[in-house]
N, C-alpha and C positions, 0 to 999 in steps of 0.2 A: 565065611574067611577069614582069618582071624586078620586082622591088618593091626600095627604101631602107626600110630594119628603122630605128624611131628603139630609145630608148633602154629606156623604159618595157618593148615589151614582152621588149625579152631581159634585162630584169630579173623578169616573170612566170615568164621560160624557165629562168630558173637560180634562182628561188626555186620548191621543191617546193611549199613549202605555203601562195603566194602565187593565191590564188580566180580571178586568169586563163590560170592558168599551161597547163593543158590548153588552153583556149578560142584561150591567144597561141604554144603547141609546136607546134596543130595548122599556125597559118596562117604558121607560119616551115619546118615541112615543106611548106607544100603550094605556099609558095611556089617556082617553080622557078627564079628565078636570083639572091633575097635576094642583096644587097649593102648590105654595112657600112658608113656615113661615118665617113670616120677622125675627127670632130667627135668619135662616141657615143663611142666607144673612154675619153676621160678624164672626162666625163662616169658610166660607164657603168663603170667603174673607181675613184673612190668611192666611190660607191654602192654596190655589191658588196659592196669591201672594208668597209666601212663596219657594212652590213644586214646579212654570209650570210660575208665573213673570204675572209682572203685563202689561203685554200685555194683557195677556189669563184675566186675571176676568173684565178687563175694555170689554171686550166683548160678556163676561155674561152679564152683570152688562145694558150694551146698546140693546142687548135682551129680556134680565125683561124689561126695562122701552118700546119698543116697541109692550110690549103683548104675548112675548113669551111663558114667563109664567108667572100668575098672581102672586101678594105677597096679602097673605093673616095675616093681623095684628093681632096681640096678645094685651088683653084686660087684665086690675090688675085681672076678673074673672081669665083670662085663669093664666098669673101666679100665685093666691091663690091656684089654683088647679095643680099648676104644681108646687107646694110648697111642698100641703097633699100628692102627689105623689112624690116627692123623700122620704121626711120622712115616707113614706110606705114602702120604698124598697132601708130603706138609708144600709144595709145593701148588699146590693149586688150594692152602687158603683154606680149606674145609673145615667147617664151624663143629664144635663139641658136643651138638647136644646133638649133629647126626651121626656122630662118628659112633656113640652111644647107642642110637638109634639100631645103626649096620652091627655092634654087641649083641646087642639083643635079639635081635632079628635069629642071627645068629645061631642064639641060647634055646632063643624059645621055635627054630626053623620056621621060621614066619618071613613071608614071603611077600607080602603084601604091605606097603607104605601109600596111609595118604600122607603127603605130604604137594604143594606146594615151590618144592626145593627142586627141579629137575636135574639144576645146574651141582651140583655134588649127588644126587642121589642116583647119577646114571652116569657117573666116575664110577661109586664104588661094585670094586669087583669081590660080591661075598663067598665068602670059604663056602654055602647051606647050600648056592644056586646061580646056577651062569649070569643074573641080574635081579633087581629088584622088580615086581608089577609095583609101579605107582599107579595111581588114582588120584586128584584129581586128572 
């Protein structure tokens, strides 16, 4: 099943000592077609370099470039949809990256999201399905 991967899952996978490492690694491994939203990369780079060091991010980026986690790129209509989602959920102060993931999911007809951010992703009401299937 195709899944879009959020930043928190990748952080937990990369951090061996994270309490969610094992469950996130398993969820990523079990996803038959995980996709990396391009907007996750800058957010992930900042957090990984800050918390785990430059070499850890370089290894991750090499794995992505070697095809281990295909990137899905954001389009202008995706950004328009993300803006609409941010406006709709402004009172909840939803994250920009999360809103872009919603837009990508709608465009690609993806219902499965790998995320540790249940607070926001359970709020969203996507246009293409009643609710997202969240893991882990």
